[in-house]
C-alpha positions as CSV (number, residue, x, y, z in Angstrom):
1,M,165.0,146.4,219.4
2,A,161.9,146.6,217.2
3,R,161.7,149.7,215.0
4,T,158.6,151.8,215.3
5,Q,157.1,152.7,211.8
6,T,156.4,156.4,211.5
7,A,154.0,158.2,209.1
8,S,157.0,159.3,207.1
9,D,158.1,155.6,206.6
10,S,154.6,154.6,205.4
11,A,154.5,157.3,202.8
12,T,157.9,156.4,201.6
13,R,156.9,152.7,201.2
14,R,153.7,153.6,199.2
15,F,155.7,155.8,196.8
16,G,158.1,152.9,196.2
17,L,155.3,150.5,195.3
18,V,153.7,153.0,192.9
19,L,157.1,153.7,191.3
20,A,157.7,150.0,190.8
21,A,154.3,149.5,189.1
22,L,155.0,152.4,186.8
23,V,158.4,151.0,185.8
24,A,156.8,147.6,185.1
25,A,154.0,149.2,183.0
26,F,156.6,151.2,181.0
27,A,158.6,148.1,180.4
28,L,155.5,146.2,179.0
29,F,154.6,149.2,176.9
30,S,158.1,149.4,175.5
31,A,158.0,145.7,174.6
32,T,154.6,145.5,173.0
33,G,153.8,149.1,172.0
34,M,150.5,148.6,173.9
35,P,149.4,149.3,177.5
36,A,149.5,146.2,179.6
37,Q,146.1,144.5,180.3
38,A,145.1,141.1,181.8
39,A,143.6,138.6,179.5
40,G,141.1,137.4,182.1
41,L,140.5,133.9,183.6
42,P,138.8,131.6,181.0
43,V,135.7,130.0,182.5
44,V,133.8,126.9,181.0
45,T,130.1,127.0,181.9
46,N,128.6,124.4,179.6
47,V,129.4,121.8,176.9
48,V,126.9,121.0,174.1
49,P,126.5,118.1,173.7
50,D,128.1,116.8,176.9
51,F,128.3,113.2,175.8
52,G,129.4,111.1,172.8
53,P,130.9,107.8,171.6
54,P,134.4,106.6,172.6
55,A,135.4,106.7,169.0
56,G,135.1,110.5,169.0
57,G,134.6,112.3,165.7
58,N,131.5,114.3,166.7
59,S,131.5,118.2,167.1
60,V,131.1,120.0,170.4
61,V,130.5,123.7,171.4
62,V,132.2,124.9,174.5
63,Q,130.4,127.8,176.2
64,G,131.8,130.1,178.9
65,T,133.4,133.6,179.4
66,N,136.8,135.2,178.5
67,L,137.3,132.7,175.7
68,T,138.4,135.2,173.0
69,A,142.1,134.9,173.9
70,A,142.1,131.1,174.1
71,S,145.4,129.6,173.0
72,G,144.6,125.9,173.7
73,V,141.9,123.5,174.4
74,T,142.3,120.0,175.9
75,V,139.9,117.1,176.2
76,G,140.9,114.7,179.0
77,G,144.4,116.2,178.7
78,V,144.6,115.8,174.9
79,S,145.0,119.0,172.9
80,V,142.4,119.3,170.1
81,P,142.0,121.8,167.2
82,F,139.4,124.5,167.9
83,V,137.9,127.7,166.6
84,V,137.0,130.7,168.7
85,T,133.6,131.9,167.7
86,N,133.4,134.8,170.2
87,S,134.2,135.5,173.8
88,T,131.5,133.0,174.9
89,H,131.8,130.1,172.3
90,I,134.5,127.8,171.1
91,S,133.8,125.1,168.5
92,I,135.6,121.7,168.5
93,A,135.0,120.1,165.1
94,E,136.0,116.6,166.0
95,M,136.3,115.1,169.5
96,P,139.2,112.8,170.1
97,A,138.9,109.1,170.9
98,H,138.8,108.4,174.6
99,A,138.0,105.6,176.9
100,A,134.5,105.4,178.3
101,G,133.9,107.8,181.2
102,N,134.3,111.5,182.0
103,A,136.8,113.8,180.4
104,D,137.4,117.4,181.4
105,I,137.4,120.1,178.7
106,R,139.9,122.8,179.8
107,V,140.6,126.1,178.0
108,T,144.1,127.9,178.3
109,S,144.3,131.7,177.7
110,S,147.1,133.5,175.9
111,D,148.8,134.2,179.2
112,D,148.7,130.5,180.1
113,I,145.8,130.8,182.5
114,V,143.9,127.5,182.5
115,S,140.1,127.3,183.2
116,S,139.2,125.8,186.5
117,N,138.1,122.1,186.7
118,T,134.3,122.1,187.4
119,S,131.4,119.8,186.7
120,A,130.4,122.2,184.0
121,D,133.3,121.2,181.8
122,D,132.7,117.4,182.1
123,Y,132.2,115.5,178.8
124,L,131.0,111.9,179.1
125,Y,132.3,109.3,176.7
126,V,129.4,106.8,176.6
127,A,130.4,103.2,176.1
128,E,129.4,101.6,172.8
129,P,126.5,99.2,173.3
130,T,126.9,95.5,172.8
131,V,124.3,92.7,172.2
132,S,125.4,89.3,173.6
133,G,122.1,87.4,173.3
134,I,118.5,87.4,172.3
135,S,115.5,85.2,173.4
136,P,113.7,83.8,171.5
137,D,115.9,84.0,168.4
138,S,113.1,83.3,165.8
139,G,109.5,84.2,165.0
140,P,107.0,84.6,162.2
141,G,107.5,87.1,159.4
142,S,104.3,88.9,160.5
143,G,106.2,90.2,163.5
144,G,104.9,90.6,167.0
145,T,107.3,88.3,168.8
146,L,108.3,89.6,172.2
147,V,112.2,89.4,172.3
148,T,114.5,90.0,175.3
149,I,117.9,91.5,174.3
150,T,120.8,91.2,176.7
151,G,124.1,93.1,176.5
152,T,125.9,96.2,177.9
153,G,125.6,99.9,177.5
154,L,122.0,99.8,176.5
155,T,120.8,102.8,178.6
156,G,119.6,105.7,176.5
157,A,118.9,103.5,173.4
158,T,117.7,105.8,170.5
159,A,117.0,103.1,167.9
160,L,116.7,99.4,167.6
161,N,116.7,97.6,164.2
162,F,116.0,94.1,163.0
163,G,118.1,94.0,159.9
164,N,117.1,97.2,158.0
165,V,113.7,97.4,159.7
166,A,113.3,99.7,162.7
167,A,111.4,98.3,165.7
168,P,108.9,101.0,166.9
169,N,108.1,99.3,170.2
170,Y,110.9,98.6,172.7
171,S,111.5,99.3,176.3
172,V,114.9,99.7,178.1
173,V,114.7,97.8,181.3
174,N,118.3,98.6,182.5
175,D,121.7,99.0,181.1
176,S,121.9,95.4,180.1
177,V,118.3,94.4,179.1
178,I,115.9,95.7,176.5
179,V,112.5,94.1,175.7
180,V,111.2,94.6,172.1
181,Q,108.4,93.5,169.8
182,S,109.7,92.2,166.5
183,P,108.5,94.2,163.5
184,A,107.2,92.5,160.3
185,H,110.0,91.3,158.0
186,T,110.6,89.0,155.0
187,P,111.6,85.5,155.9
188,G,115.3,85.0,156.6
189,T,118.0,85.7,159.3
190,V,118.7,89.3,160.3
191,T,121.0,91.0,163.0
192,I,119.5,93.0,165.8
193,Q,121.4,96.2,166.5
194,V,121.0,98.8,169.2
195,T,122.0,102.4,168.8
196,T,122.8,104.7,171.7
197,P,124.7,108.0,172.1
198,G,127.8,105.7,172.3
199,G,127.3,104.3,168.8
200,T,125.7,101.2,167.3
201,S,126.2,97.6,168.5
202,A,128.3,95.4,166.3
203,V,127.0,92.6,164.0
204,V,127.5,89.4,166.0
205,V,126.1,85.9,165.8
206,G,124.5,86.2,169.2
207,A,122.3,89.0,167.9
208,Q,120.8,87.1,165.0
209,F,117.0,86.6,164.7
210,T,115.4,84.3,162.1
211,Y,112.1,85.2,160.5
212,D,110.0,82.2,159.6
213,A,107.8,82.2,156.5
214,V,104.3,83.3,157.3
215,T,101.6,80.9,156.3
216,T,99.5,82.6,153.7
217,I,97.1,81.6,151.0
218,S,97.3,83.6,147.7
219,G,94.9,81.5,145.5
220,L,92.9,78.3,144.9
221,S,92.5,76.4,141.7
222,P,89.7,75.7,141.2
223,D,88.0,78.0,143.7
224,R,84.6,76.4,143.4
225,G,83.1,73.0,142.8
226,P,81.5,70.0,144.5
227,A,82.9,67.9,147.4
228,G,85.7,65.6,146.3
229,T,87.3,68.2,144.0
230,T,91.1,68.3,144.1
231,V,92.0,71.8,145.0
232,T,95.5,73.3,144.5
233,I,96.3,75.8,147.2
234,Y,98.9,78.5,146.4
235,G,100.7,80.6,149.0
236,S,103.7,80.5,151.3
237,G,104.9,79.0,154.6
238,F,103.4,75.6,153.8
239,T,106.5,73.6,154.8
240,G,105.6,71.4,157.8
241,A,101.9,72.1,157.4
242,T,99.9,70.1,160.1
243,S,96.4,70.6,158.8
244,V,94.1,71.9,156.0
245,S,90.5,72.7,156.6
246,F,87.5,73.8,154.4
247,G,85.1,75.8,156.4
248,G,86.3,74.1,159.6
249,T,86.2,70.6,158.2
250,F,89.6,69.0,158.1
251,T,90.7,67.1,155.0
252,S,93.6,65.1,153.5
253,F,96.3,67.0,151.8
254,V,99.8,66.7,150.3
255,V,102.5,69.4,150.7
256,L,104.2,69.7,147.3
257,S,106.5,72.7,148.3
258,D,106.6,75.6,150.6
259,N,104.2,77.4,148.1
260,I,101.8,74.6,146.9
261,I,99.5,72.1,148.6
262,N,97.0,69.7,147.0
263,A,93.9,69.0,149.1
264,I,90.6,67.3,148.6
265,A,87.5,69.4,149.2
266,P,85.6,67.5,152.0
267,A,81.9,67.1,152.2
268,H,80.2,70.4,153.0
269,A,77.0,72.3,152.4
270,V,76.6,74.4,149.2
271,G,78.1,77.9,149.6
272,P,81.4,79.7,150.2
273,V,83.8,78.6,152.9
274,N,87.3,79.6,154.0
275,V,90.2,77.3,153.4
276,M,92.9,77.4,156.2
277,V,96.4,76.0,156.3
278,T,98.1,75.5,159.7
279,S,101.8,75.2,160.1
280,P,104.4,75.6,162.9
281,T,104.4,79.4,162.1
282,G,100.7,79.7,162.6
283,A,97.4,79.5,160.7
284,S,96.7,81.3,157.4
285,A,94.3,84.3,157.6
286,A,90.8,84.3,156.0
287,V,91.2,86.4,152.8
288,A,89.2,86.6,149.6
289,E,91.9,84.4,147.9
290,S,91.3,81.6,150.4
291,Q,87.6,81.3,149.7
292,Y,86.2,78.1,148.1
293,T,82.6,77.9,147.0
294,Y,80.8,74.5,147.2
295,A,78.5,74.4,144.1
296,T,76.0,72.1,142.4
297,D,77.3,69.2,140.5
298,T,77.5,71.2,137.3
299,D,78.4,74.8,137.7
300,V,79.6,77.6,135.2
301,T,82.0,80.1,136.9
302,G,83.3,82.0,133.8
303,I,83.7,82.0,130.0
304,S,86.4,83.4,127.8
305,P,86.0,85.4,125.6
306,T,82.7,86.9,126.7
307,S,81.8,88.2,123.3
308,G,82.3,87.6,119.6
309,P,80.6,86.6,116.4
310,V,79.1,83.2,115.4
311,G,81.8,80.5,115.3
312,T,83.9,81.8,118.1
313,T,85.7,79.2,120.3
314,V,84.7,79.8,123.9
315,T,86.4,78.3,127.0
316,I,83.9,77.5,129.7
317,R,85.2,77.1,133.3
318,G,83.4,75.7,136.3
319,S,83.0,72.3,137.9
320,G,81.3,68.9,137.4
321,F,81.8,68.9,133.6
322,L,82.8,65.3,133.3
323,G,79.9,63.5,131.7
324,A,78.4,66.7,130.3
325,T,75.8,66.0,127.6
326,S,75.1,69.5,126.2
327,V,76.2,73.1,126.0
328,R,73.7,75.8,125.0
329,F,74.1,79.4,124.0
330,G,70.7,81.1,124.7
331,G,68.8,77.9,123.8
332,S,71.0,77.1,120.7
333,F,73.0,73.9,121.1
334,A,76.7,74.1,120.5
335,T,79.4,71.6,119.5
336,F,81.8,71.2,122.5
337,T,84.7,69.2,124.0
338,V,85.1,68.3,127.7
339,I,88.7,69.0,128.5
340,N,88.4,68.0,132.2
341,D,86.0,68.3,135.1
342,T,86.5,72.1,135.3
343,M,86.9,73.1,131.6
344,I,84.9,72.8,128.3
345,T,85.6,74.4,124.9
346,A,82.6,75.2,122.7
347,V,81.9,76.9,119.4
348,S,79.3,79.6,119.6
349,P,76.3,78.5,117.4
350,A,74.3,80.6,115.0
351,H,72.2,83.2,117.0
352,A,70.9,86.7,116.7
353,L,73.1,89.6,118.0
354,G,72.8,90.2,121.7
355,T,73.6,88.7,125.1
356,V,72.7,85.1,126.0
357,D,73.3,82.7,128.9
358,V,75.7,79.7,128.5
359,V,74.6,76.6,130.4
360,V,76.0,73.1,130.6
361,G,73.7,70.1,130.7
362,K,74.3,66.8,132.5
363,S,72.1,64.0,133.8
364,G,68.9,65.7,132.7
365,Q,69.8,69.0,134.6
366,T,71.6,72.2,133.6
367,S,73.9,74.5,135.4
368,D,72.5,77.6,137.0
369,V,72.2,80.8,135.0
370,V,74.9,83.2,136.2
371,T,76.2,86.6,135.1
372,A,79.7,85.0,134.7
373,G,78.3,82.7,132.1
374,Q,76.9,85.4,129.7
375,Y,78.1,85.6,126.1
376,T,77.4,88.6,123.8
377,Y,77.0,87.9,120.1
378,T,78.6,90.7,117.9
379,A,78.8,91.3,114.2
380,N,81.9,89.8,112.6
381,V,83.1,93.2,111.3
382,P,86.4,92.8,109.4
383,T,89.5,94.6,110.7
384,I,92.8,95.6,109.0
385,S,96.0,95.4,111.1
386,S,98.6,95.9,108.4
387,L,99.4,96.4,104.6
388,T,102.5,95.0,103.0
389,P,103.8,97.1,101.3
390,N,101.8,100.1,102.5
391,N,102.9,102.3,99.6
392,G,103.5,102.1,95.9
393,S,102.2,103.0,92.5
394,S,99.2,101.5,90.6
395,G,99.4,97.8,90.0
396,T,101.4,97.0,93.2
397,M,100.5,93.6,94.8
398,I,99.4,94.2,98.4
399,T,99.0,91.7,101.3
400,I,96.2,92.7,103.7
401,I,96.4,91.2,107.2
402,G,93.5,91.4,109.7
403,T,90.4,89.5,110.8
404,G,86.9,88.6,109.6
405,F,87.8,88.4,105.9
406,T,85.8,85.3,105.2
407,G,83.1,86.2,102.6
408,T,84.7,89.5,101.6
409,T,82.6,91.2,98.8
410,S,84.9,94.1,97.9
411,V,88.3,95.7,98.5
412,V,88.5,99.5,97.9
413,F,91.6,101.7,97.8
414,G,90.6,105.3,98.4
415,G,87.2,104.8,96.7
416,S,88.6,102.8,93.8
417,F,87.5,99.1,93.6
418,T,90.2,96.5,92.8
419,A,90.7,92.8,92.2
420,F,91.4,90.7,95.3
421,T,91.8,87.1,96.6
422,V,90.7,85.9,100.1
423,I,93.5,83.6,101.3
424,S,92.0,83.0,104.7
425,D,89.9,84.7,107.4
426,T,93.0,86.8,108.3
427,M,94.7,87.4,104.8
428,I,93.7,89.0,101.5
429,T,95.9,89.8,98.5
430,A,94.9,92.7,96.2
431,T,96.3,94.8,93.4
432,S,96.4,98.6,94.0
433,P,94.2,100.2,91.3
434,A,94.9,103.4,89.2
435,H,94.7,106.3,91.5
436,V,95.8,109.9,92.1
437,L,98.9,110.3,94.3
438,G,98.5,110.6,98.0
439,T,97.5,108.7,101.1
440,F,94.2,106.8,101.1
441,Q,92.3,104.2,103.2
442,V,91.9,100.6,102.2
443,V,88.5,99.3,103.1
444,V,87.4,95.6,103.2
445,T,83.6,94.9,103.1
446,T,82.0,91.6,104.2
447,P,78.3,90.6,104.9
448,S,79.0,91.6,108.5
449,G,80.1,95.1,107.8
450,V,82.9,97.5,106.7
451,S,86.4,97.6,108.2
452,V,87.1,100.5,110.5
453,F,89.3,103.3,109.3
454,T,92.7,103.1,111.1
455,S,96.2,104.2,110.2
456,A,97.1,100.5,109.7
457,G,94.8,100.6,106.6
458,N,96.5,103.6,105.0
459,F,98.1,103.1,101.5
460,V,100.3,105.8,99.9
461,F,100.1,106.2,96.1
462,R,103.3,107.5,94.7
463,L,105.3,107.6,91.5
464,N,107.5,104.7,90.9
465,F,110.6,106.8,89.9
466,C,112.9,109.4,91.4
467,P,113.6,112.7,89.5
468,V,116.8,112.6,87.5
469,T,117.8,116.1,88.7
470,P,115.7,116.8,91.7
471,H,115.6,120.1,93.6
472,W,115.8,119.1,97.3
473,T,115.2,121.4,100.2
474,D,116.0,120.2,103.7
475,D,113.2,122.3,105.2
476,L,112.5,121.0,108.7
477,A,109.4,123.3,109.0
478,Y,107.7,121.0,106.5
479,G,107.4,117.3,107.0
480,S,109.5,115.1,109.2
481,A,113.1,115.8,110.2
482,G,115.2,115.7,107.1
483,G,112.1,116.1,105.0
484,G,111.4,118.7,102.3
485,F,110.5,118.6,98.6
486,Y,111.6,117.4,95.2
487,W,110.5,119.1,91.9
488,D,110.5,117.2,88.6
489,S,110.4,119.6,85.6
490,T,109.8,116.6,83.2
491,S,106.6,115.3,84.9
492,G,105.5,118.7,86.3
493,L,105.1,117.1,89.7
494,V,106.5,118.0,93.2
495,W,107.1,115.6,96.0
496,T,106.7,116.5,99.7
497,A,107.2,114.5,102.8
498,Q,103.6,114.7,103.8
499,R,101.7,114.7,100.5
500,G,103.9,112.5,98.2
501,W,103.8,113.4,94.5
502,H,101.2,116.1,93.4
503,L,100.9,118.7,90.7
504,F,102.2,122.3,91.0
505,S,101.0,125.4,89.3
506,P,103.3,128.2,88.1
507,F,103.0,131.6,89.7
508,P,103.4,134.4,87.2
509,A,104.8,137.1,89.5
510,G,107.7,136.2,91.7
511,L,110.6,137.6,93.6
512,I,113.1,136.0,91.2
513,Q,113.4,135.1,87.5
514,Q,111.9,131.7,86.5
515,P,110.9,130.7,90.1
516,F,109.8,127.1,90.9
517,W,106.4,127.6,92.6
518,V,104.3,124.9,94.3
519,D,100.7,125.6,95.2
520,A,101.0,123.3,98.2
521,L,98.3,124.2,100.8
522,T,99.9,121.9,103.3
523,Y,102.8,124.3,103.5
524,G,102.2,128.0,104.4
525,S,99.0,130.0,104.0
526,I,96.4,129.5,101.3
527,G,97.9,130.1,97.9
528,G,101.3,129.8,99.5
529,G,104.1,127.4,98.7
530,F,107.8,127.8,97.9
531,Y,110.3,129.4,95.5
532,W,113.7,128.0,94.9
533,D,116.5,130.2,93.5
534,S,119.4,128.2,92.0
535,V,121.6,131.3,91.8
536,S,121.4,132.3,95.4
537,G,120.9,128.7,96.7
538,Q,118.0,129.8,98.9
539,V,114.4,128.7,99.2
540,W,111.5,131.0,100.1
541,T,108.4,129.7,102.0
542,A,105.4,131.5,103.2
543,Q,106.2,130.8,106.9
544,R,110.0,131.1,107.0
545,G,110.9,133.6,104.2
546,W,114.3,133.1,102.5
547,H,116.6,130.5,103.9
548,L,119.3,128.2,102.7
549,Y,118.6,124.6,101.4
550,S,120.8,121.6,101.1
551,A,121.0,119.1,98.3
552,E,120.3,115.4,99.0
553,N,120.0,112.3,96.9
554,C,116.6,110.9,95.9
555,T,116.0,107.5,97.5
């Protein structure tokens, strides 16, 4: 017979449940020393980023709630190291490798409660892209070829490279097809690689694209002349050339290499035209370097040098020079030699100073007057480029090297004339005259003028002996590094790195007994100089006061 529950029975049951809960709480408190509390169910609400390559290795942040007490994290069932940032963030430094596809990220709490499996904890391992073929597999180095790439895992492509050059223009048609415009590249074979969140496609033979040499013209020689002139065309991509044209008129040609073609300038009206080379990779562009100028039968296009004195050898460039009968500099006839149809050498004849026109005569006519054919007559002023030696005492034999020495009338060392011999237009030998010590300029005078003052013409007059017992100060404040001074009590001269040998004057009142005093204006203030104290081993200068010196040998 069923028992009827009374109010008394219900009260008794509730008391028993409360008592059991208190006992359990007391037991937990006794074991841990803390009141019992539930850790809470960990919940994953987001994964950032939520995709990556099958190789793993990338970092991920797991977002959610109740993550503080996390005791474990798994990705697709594989435990991974992690760091709890706070109750809502967990960091995974390196994702594990995994097959392509979804993998759940689950968090386990300290009381072994595992987060629920929801779409929020999904992490997608994206398959690594592959490139299996390209079409076409070649194109010009200038780029612009439309290439179709086939493969797998191409969806979401973030970069596409031809070798080390990124292609800025590409379109992902679907997971297995991309259409791209090839970027410009140097000639040669490169590998096309596609990068997606799943990684970068491997280097395979099927992904190789060959850049053909672009047909370009970098120069013509000569770049002007009459019809029938053999013109050398310089550039690139000439292999397999199919045609060469001058201003649209085709002509005969010979391909010497990928960079050189010889062509005959065909008949054409006078004036500039564009030379074009066509090859399997395309036609060369019209640039300044590809311009050829049809000129009259005799034409001057340039001279070198463009200035100089009488007697200068001048190279004249142009066209139609074979059979030339005259060369004139401003009306004065010059001696000349025809080297070939485009070059003549001539010696500038006597003429007044100034600018004149150089013209070539042939068959009763002369070349046109052009700015490129102007020559400026200048005075043949002598120049000095070196002296050997450039220092010494009086009576030293000196070799002077320079230009314009023919007809020299005098050689002067610091104002003192001396004997000399003109060896050639570029060499003179002379003997240094008696002179005070120091650095002075050597000057050569000719009917054309006086040599310009330069450091190359400096000559240092010095004594031809070293002091027997010199006083040497390694005073870096004066002269070059390691420089200083000598004092010679016998001659009464002092030597310094900047001034060479020169007189000194005693100073009656000094800081020490019997000082060595040099009135050297180069060092210190006016009236300044130096003392040297052999007892203390110190030197005094106007700028540095007392300081130590070091002895060195005289060289």
